[in-house]
N, C-alpha and C positions, 0 to 999 in steps of 0.2 A: 865520721868514722874513718879511722886509718885504713887505707886500702890493703896494705900488706898484713898487718897484725890482726885486723878485725876489732881492735879496741874502740869502743864507743865512749865518747866523752860528752857530757851535757854541754849544750851551746854556751851557757853562762860560764861554766868552768873553762871551756876552751878559750873563750874571750879573755878570761882572767889570765890564763897561761900565755896567750899571745901578748897581752899587756906586760906581763912579767919579762918575757923575752925582749920586747922592745925597750923596756926600762933597763935591763941588763946591758944590752948593746949600747944604749945611750950613756949609761954611767961608766962602763968599763972600757968602751972603745970609741966613745964620742961619735957613734954612728946612729943616724936616725933611720931605723928600719920601718918599712911600711907593713901593712897588715899581711900582704901576700908573702913577703919574705919571711916574716915571723911565723906565719902559718906553715910554710914549707919547712922551716927549722923545727917547729913542733912536730910535724909529721915524721921528719927524720928521727927525732928523739924517740917518738912512740914506736916507730918501726924497727929501729936499729938498736936502741939502748934499753927501752922499757922491758923487753923480755928478760934481760939479765937481772934487772931489779926485781921483777916479778918472781923469777926462779929463786933468787936469794931470799925473798920473803917466804916462799913456800918452804925452802930448806930450813930457815930459822924457825918457822912455825912447827915443822916436823920435829926439830930438836927440842923445842919447848914442850910440845905435847908428849913426846917420848919421855922427857925428864919427869913430867907430872904423872905419867902412867907408872913409872918406876916408883914414885913417891906413894901412889895409891896402893900398889902391890906391897909396899913396905909396911902397911898397916894391917895386913891380913892377920887373923888370929888362928892359931893352931890348937887343936885338941891334943891332950896328952893321954 
């Protein structure tokens, strides 16, 4: 669990993310990071960047649901 954000990630998923970070640094920067360095980078991403992605997802969901609600209201039938 990330200390700052409180986001919990399953152990297996966290290991996959750490593996991805290590692969990225090896491919892009020719740097062989260890598990600790990769884990610290992951914690930084979770604490500092993930909230922005989360908030964007909430905003996108809100817009989507609002559009669908307008569609639903558009099919109302009126009595004459």
